N, C-alpha and C positions, 0 to 999 in steps of 0.2 A: 166742424161739428155736424153739419148737414150731411156730409159724406159718410161720417161714422153712423149717423142715425139711419141713413138709407141702407147701409150694410147690415145694421142690426135688425132692421125691420124685415129685410129680405131673408136673412138666415135665422131669425128668431133668437138672437143672442142678446146678452145683457149689455145695455148701453154704457153703464158705469164701468163695467169690466173693460170694454173697448177703450173708454176714455182714459183709463189709467195706464194704458200701454205706452211705451216709449215712442216718441214722435217718429223717429227715423224708421224703426221697425214697423210701426203701424202704417206709415205711408207706403212702404214697400209692399206690405201685404194688401192694402186696399187697391193699389195700382194693379197688382197681379190679379186681384179678384175682379175688378171692373173690366180689364182688358181681355182676359181669357175666359170670362164667364165661369171660372172654377169656384166652387164653394169656398167661403171664407175659412172654414176649418182646414181644408186641404192646403190653402195658401199658408196658413200658420204652420202646418206640418213641414212644408217645403222650406219656410223661413227658418225653422228650428234646425233643420238639417244643415243649411248653409251656415248657421251660427256655430254649430258643432264643428264643421270643417274649418271655420275661421279660427276658433280657439285651438284646434289641433295644429293648424299652421303656425299660430302664435307660439304654441309650446315648442314646436320644432325650432323656430327662430330663437326662442329663449335658450333652448338647450345648445344651440350653435354657439352662443356666447358664454355658456356656462363653463367654469373651470372648477375642477374637483381638488380640494385641498387634501393632500395625502395624510394629514394629521387630523382631519375633521371627522365628524360623526357619519357623514354620508359615505365616505370611503371605508370607514370601519364597518358600517352596516353591510356594504356591498361585499366586503371580504367574508363576512359571516355567511352571506347568501351563497357565495361561491364554494363554500365547504360542501354543500349538498351535491352539486353536479360532479365535482371532482371525486368525492367518495363514492358516488353512484357508479361512475365508470370503473374505479379501482375494485369495487366489490362485485359488480354484476356482470361485467364483460367476461371475466374469466369463469365465473359461475355458470353463465348461460352457454359458454363454449363447451364446457365439460359435461354439465348435466343437461342433456338435450331434452329430457322430459320437461324440465322447468322452462326451457326456451320455447318449446312448442305449445305448452299449456297456456302461456300468457303472452303470446307473440305480439298481439296488437298493443298490449300495455307497454311491452319493452320498446316497440318501435316508436310509440308516442313519447316515452320518457327519453329515448336516445336523442330525438331531434329537438326536444325541449331543452335538453342539456346543451346541445349545439347552439341553440339560440342564446343561452346564457354565456357560452364561450365567446360568441360573436359580440354580444353586448359588453362583455368584459374587455374586449379589445377596444371598443369605442370609448369606454371609460378610461382605459389606459392612455388613449390619445388625448383625453381631456384632463389628465392628472398633472397638476403643477409640480414644480420642484423648487427647492431653495437655492438661491444664488446670492452669496454674501448676506444671508439671513433674511432675504426678501423673496416672497413667492413669485415666481415667474408665471405670467399669465398670457404671454404671446403664443397664440395657437401654432404658429409656424415653428417656433423653437420647441414647443412641447412635442410636436409631431416628429421633428428631427431627432430629439433626444430618445424618444421611444423607439423609432425605427432603427437607430444605431445601437440600441441595447440588445443584449443576448435574449432578454425576455421576449422581444418581438419575434425572434427566430423561433423560439419555443412555441409561442402562441400561434404563429402561422403553421408550424408543423402539426400542432394539435388540432387544427381545424381543417386540414387538407381533406378533400372529399374521397377518402378511401372507401366509402360506402359504395362507390361505383363498382368495386370488385364483387358486389352482390350479383351483378349481371353475369359474371364469369364463374364464381364459385357456388352461388346459390344464396338465397335469402337468409338461411339459417346458419350463417357463419359470422357471428358477432366479433370474432377475433380480428376481423379487418379493421375494427375501430380501436385497435391497440394504441394508435398514435394519440388518443385522448389522454393517455397516462401522463404525457409530457407536461400537462398543466398542473402537476402536483405541487409545483413551487408556490402556487397561490394558497394551497392548503397550509403549507408551512408558514407562510407570511401571516395568514389569518390566525393561526395558533399563537404566533409570537405576539401579535397585537393584543389578542385576548388575554394572554398571560400578563401583559403589562397593565391592562385595564381592570382586570378582575380584582375583587377584594379578597379572594381566596386563592392566591397563586399556587400554593402547595397542593390543594385539592384539585385544581385544574391540571397540574402536572401529572398527578396520579391518574386522572381520567384520560388524559392524552396518552399516557403510557399504556393503559389498558386497551385503548382503541388500536394502537400500533400492534399490540400483541394479538388482538382479535384478527386484524387484517393478515398478519403473518400466519396464524393457524388456519385461517380461511383459505389462503392461497395454497398452503401445504396440503390441506384436505382436498382441494381441487386437483392438485398434481397426483395425489394418491389415487383418486378415482380414475383419472386419465390413465395412469399406469396400470391399474387393475383392468380397465377396458382394453388396453393394448395386449396385456398378457392373456386375458380371458377371465370373465367373472366365474368364481368358484373353482378355478383350476387347482388351487392349493389353499391352505388355511390362512395364508397371509393376505391375499387379495380380497376384494369385495365379494361377498357371497353371490351365488347364482341368482339371476333374476327370476328363475322359475319358481322360487320360493315367494309366495305372495307377501310375506312379511317384509321382504327386502325389495319389492318391485316398485313401491311408490316413490315419487320424487322427493318427498319429505324425508323418508327413511334413508334414501341415498345420501342426501346432504348431511343429515344429522350423524349418521354412522361414520361418514368420511371425516367430518369435523371432530367427532369424538376420537377416532383413531389418530388423527393428526395431533390432538391435544395430548394423548398418551405418549406419543413419540417425543414431542418437543418439551414436555414437562418432565419426561422420564419418571412418571408416576404410574404405577400399575404394570401389569404384565402385558406385553405385546406378542402376537404370534411370531414364531421364529421364521425369518425369511428362508426361502429355498432356492431361489434363482439369483443369477448374478445381478439382474436389474433391481431386484428387491434388496440385495445387500448394498448396492450402490446408493439406493434411495435412503436406506437406514443410516448409512455412514454420513451422507450429506446432512440428513436431519439431525443427527447427533452433534455434528459440528455447529450447525445453526442453533441447536438447543443450548450448547455451551455459551455461544456468543450472546444469545437472547437472555439466558439466565444471568450472565455477568452484567448485561445492560440493565435488566430489571433490578438486580440487587444494587447496582451503582446508583440508579435513579432514585430508588427508595431511600438509600442511604443519604443521597443528596437532599431529598425532601426533609428527612429527619434532621439532618444537620442544619438546614435552613430554619426549621422550627426552633431548634435549640439556640441558634444565633438570634432569632427574633426575640426569644425569651430573655436572652442576655442583654439585648439592646433595650428592652422595656423594663426589666427588673434587675436589681443588684444581684451579684453572684453570692448565693448563700453558702456554697461549698467552701469558698475561701474563708468566710467568717467561721464556719464550723471547724476548719483546720486551725484557725487562730485560737479559738476557745480550747481546743484539745491540747495545743502546744503550751498554752499559758495557764491551763487548769482554772478556767473561769468558773465561778460557783454556779450550781445548777439553777438557782432561782433566776439569775441574770440571763443564763442561756435560754431558759424557758420564755422569758419576756422577749428576747430577740427573735426566737423561733416563731413566737406568736405574731410578731410584727411582720416577719417575712411571709408567714402564712396569710395574713390579712392582705398584703400587697398582691400575692399571687392569686388568691381566690377572687378578689374583687377587682383585679386588673388595674391596680393603682400604679401610675407611672411616676418615678422620681427623677428620670433622666430625659426630660423632654428636650432640653437644649442640645443634648448629644444626638438625639434622634433626628432633629431638624437641622443640624449644623451643616449638612451637605447642600442644603438649599441656598440659593442666592439670598443675600441679606434682606433685600426688599420683599422677596417672596416669603421668607421666613417671618418677617414682621407682619405681613398680611395674614398668615396662618395664625400667628399668636394673637393678633387683634381679633380675629373672628372667634377665637376660643375664649380669651381671657379679658377682653376689653370691658365687657359688662361687669365683671367682678371688680376691676380696678376703678371704674367710674363711680362705684358706690362709696368710695372713700371721700369723705367730706373735703379734705384739703386738695384733692385732685379734681374736684368738680369745676366745670367752666374753664379748664386749662386747654392749652392748644392741643389739637389732635396729634400733631407731630410729636409733642412731648409725651403724650400717653402711649403712642406707638413705640417710642424709645423705651419707656418704662416697662411696657408689657414684655419686651424681650429680656428684661432683667428679673422678672418674677421667677422664683424657684419653688416648686411644689415640695411640701414636707408633710409627712404623715405621723401623727402622734397616737400612741396606744392609750387604752383606758388607764386613768390614774397618773399619767405622765405629766410633769410640769412643763409648760411651754416657757414660762419665765417666772422668776421669783423676785419678791420685793427686795430692793437694794441692788439688784444686778445692773450693770452698765448696759444701756440699750444701744445695740449696734444694728438693729433691724426692726422693721414693723411687720405685722402679720395681718392677713386678710383671710377670714374664714370662708372657705369654699363649701364645706360640708361637715356636719357634725355639730356638737355642742361643747362649749367650754365654760367652766365655772370660775368666778372670781371668789377666792376663798381666803379665810383668815390664816394666820401663821400656823394654826393647828392642823390645817389641811382638811378640816371637816366642815366648819361653818361656811355656808355659801352666802355671799352678798348679792350676787347677780349671776345670770346665765346668759352667755353670748351664743348666738346661733348663726345660721348661714347669712352672709352679707355683712356681718359686723367686722370691726377691725380694731386694733389697738397697737400702741407703740409708735404712732405716727409722729408724735412730738419729739421723741428721742432721736430721730434721724435728721431733724432739721437744724440742730445746734442753734436754737433761738437764744439770743442774749437776754439775760435776766431771768432765766428759768431757775426757780429756786430748788427744783428737784435735782438739778445738776445732771440731766440726762440719765438718771437712774430710774429703774422700774419702781412704780409706786404701789403695785399690787401683785398678788400671786395668782397666776392663771394656770388652771389645771384642766386637762382633757377629761370629760366625763366618759365618753366612749371613744371609738376610733374617729379621729378628726383629720380632715384634709385642709391644710392651710397653704397660703401663698406667702412667701417671705421676700421682702425687699430690703436689701442692706443699705446702710448709710453710704458706703463707698460707691455703690452703683448709682444711687440718687445724686450724689455729689458730682460724679462723672458726667451724668446727663445734664444737670443744671448748669454746668459751665458753658454749655452752648445756648442756654436759654436764660439770660440774666433777668429779663422781665418776669418770666415765670417763677424764677427763684424769689424775686421780691414779693410777688403775689402770694406764694406759698408761705413765706415768712410772716406776712401780714395775717393770713388766716390762722397760722399757728399761734401768733400773739393773741388774737381774739379768743382762741380756745383756752389759752393759759389764763387770760384775764377772767373768763367765766369760771375757771377752776380755782382762781385766787392764787396762782403759783407764778405770777410774773411780777418781779421787782423792777418797776419802771426806772427808779433812780439808778439801780445797778445796771440796767440795760442801757440807760443814757451814758453812764460812765464808760461802759465797755464800747459803746458805739463811738464815743469821742476818742478813746484810746485806739480803736481800730482805724478811725480817720487819720489820727496822727501817724500811726504805723503805715497806713497806705500812702500818706504824703511823703514820709521818709523813704519808703520803697520807691516812690515815684522819683524823688530827687536822686536816689542812688542809681536808678535806671537811666535817668538823664545824664548823670555824671559818667556812667559806663558808656553811654552812646557817644558822649563827647570824647572820652579817652580812646574809644575805638576809632573815631574819625581822625584824631591826631596821630594815632599809631599807624593808621593806613597811609596818612600823608607822609610821615617819616619814612615808612618803608618804601613809598614811591620815590621820595627824594634820594634815598640811599641807592635804590636801583638805578636811578638816573645818573648819579655820581659814578657808580661802578661802570656803567656803560661808557661814560665820557672818558674815564681813566683808561679803560680797555682800548678805546679808539686812539688815544694819544700814544699808548705803548705800541700799538700796531703800526701807527704812522712812523714812529721813530725807527722801528725795525725795518720798515720798507726803505727809509732814508739811508740807513747804514748799509743795507744790502746783506746778502748771505755770507760774504767773506768777512770773517772776524778780524783779518789783518788790517782792514780799512778803518777799524774802530780805533780812535786815538787811545794810546795807553797812558797809564798814569805817569810812567817815567818820562815820556816825551813831554808831558805837560809840566 
């Protein structure tokens, strides 16, 4: 403290500020200050520089041990970054080579961007050395194996070729020859890899495919425009009506007009839209013929890709929504009345406009069962947990039941169930309103909304239920209603694996029936006693069957043993008599 106080007194610094510094850093600064007679502020500046170097060295050590997961976000982000230098080289190297005015006007900018892209290329190779790979489903993280795999791959050869210092040719050809950097084009495979990853991750893959197609078309037209300007320069500007006009005209002398005119002319040729000047020289005819062939291939590719995108959109709609065209054909063939057709068409229209899905299970069926269960739980578990009889149940049981939920959509005025119908399923209201109505269909007793449920007792088969698993009310949809349906068979199949949960659910169902006054306990007791007797008989029959199976297996084993013994005796007799049948005593001799 005295040391700090003396330092503060000498340099007029705040004592409390010095006191709160870390002890190690403070001691280093104070020793520097006292030994070298340098001001305390200068010592702090030097200490901060050393601290920065230390953390930089620590970062390098951390990066040395870092492994990049090829399926992780870091690798995906880096691929997106690599799109910029690769596209820069593909667009501007040819452009600067042909349009010399553009090259000369912004030379310092181009030189800076060139070597900045080279730094990205080099760092990309460093990341490739750090990129792991899967072996038997496990990410390999041994640096020596990662390096060996990358060096032996063809991508390493392409990367080395793309980073060769061809810029040294500037000393021989001159500084304004960017074409010497043409080897940078080889890294284009990273662009394709980035586009493939983005297509799988984006939420709008069809829109992304269209944008990617337009980018490819732009690059093609760009290159063709550069070749057109280069050919015009070789023939001579303004020599005929096909080549680029003479530079003496100030309207065509600027670098912007040069590029835009060439790009426009290239677009006319490749799209075969509009009139193009008639070629007059052999070189011009050859250029036009090659462009027409490229245009045919490009047009076929564009049409094919757009058709593929439209087909994918139709397939996506078919996967999400029922096929309405088949239903229309059915109505037409069977002459269904117009009123019913209108109701069905309105139902389809509601599904399509509001993006209601009725085929969730089919959409998710390609996922692994566990992953499909997690998706269904994240979407529907909250809805299922609102049902009283399923509250406080095992999470694994709820996960099984969530996979069994089937979405259903009901139109306005449509009955979900009617009084007296046999109940085979229960319903959970996800969205919409339903009315409990009288037999006349007009009088409303109650209105059910989001989160309500009904029909849960009918799927449990509770003994003593006086309603006999029949619906006790009429439920009608007021507007468009989205419901989840859980069938009795699905619940029964799940509960076979959870006997304790089955007992708990039956107890909850009995309590509900007691409150409703629809549980006959004497009848339930008689049914339970009969069920116990039946179960005991079944148990005895199973035990008898097991005993019979054991006896049958023993008899089969004894018969097999006897057969083997008899076979051995016959073989022994045959060996004793020998192969000559004359040695066998005949019946006459005996």
